[in-house]
N, C-alpha and C positions, 0 to 999 in steps of 0.2 A: 539421447539420453544413455544407452547403451553401448556408443560407439568403443568403450575402451573397455566392456568386456570380457572380451577375447584380445589381448596384449599383443596374443602369436597368431601363427598359423594355425597351431595343434594348443589344445587343451588334453592335461593328462589330467584324469581323475580316479583316483584310489578309493576303494569304500572295502567294507567286511575284514577291517585290521586285525580284529579280535579273533577271525576263525581260520579264516584261508584268505589271504587278500586278492583282490582281484582290480585289475588296472581295465579302464578304458581310454580310450583316445582319440578324441573328438576335432573332428576339421574343425576351422574358422569355416563360421556361416558365408557365404558369401551375398546374403541381404541382410546389413543390417537393420535396414529398415522397418525387419518386421516386427518392432513392438511401437510401432509410429500408430495412433489413433486405437490402442486397445485399452478396454476400462481396467485399471487395478484393483482389487479389492482385498480385504482383508476377513480369516474368518471371526475373528474376534476385535471391532477394528477399536473397541473401548481398552486403556492399559487397563488392567486389574489383575491385582494380585489376590488369587483366593484361598482361604483356611485350611491348611493340610492338616486332618485329624488326627493321623497316624506320626507326622514328625512334630506336631504342635508348634508350627511355625507357617507365614504367608509361602505357597508357592510362587516360583519367578512366574512372568509371563511370558508367553510366545502366542504367534499365531502364524498360521498358514497363508500365505501369499499368492496371490490368483491374477492369472492374465484373461479375460473374457471367461472365467468359470475354469481355464485350464488353472492347475494345481501346478506352481511354477517351485516353491521349496518355504522353508521355515523360518519366520524374525523370531530371536532370542535374546531375551533381558535377563542378562546374570547381575545379580548385585550383592550377592556375599560371598560366594566363593569364588567368582572368577573377575568381578567387575567391568564384563564388555557385553557389546551388544554380538550376536553372532547373528549371521545369514546363511543359509544351506540351501544351495539350489539340487533340486531333486535330481536325479541321473534320469531319468523317465523325460522331465522336459529338457531339458541338455539336447538329449538324442532329438527331440523333433525338433529343433531349430538349425 
């Protein structure tokens, strides 16, 4: 399922771009079977747009993704500004595989 997660031998991850950009270079894992038989869960399993009293509109949906309880990343649905679905891996997770 995740065989194309790393399409190259190395992955370059940039973060903290607004302050002082930091770059991590991650080597492609040797065992891409890492994800086999792991339980995938969501912190918010049901799609829900909660009312934001301050902005007077519904907030966009997001959920944290976990594998066997370990935090992997965040899934976001943007429907007003960008109209995209976005997923961000957490670098702490990427450094463990």
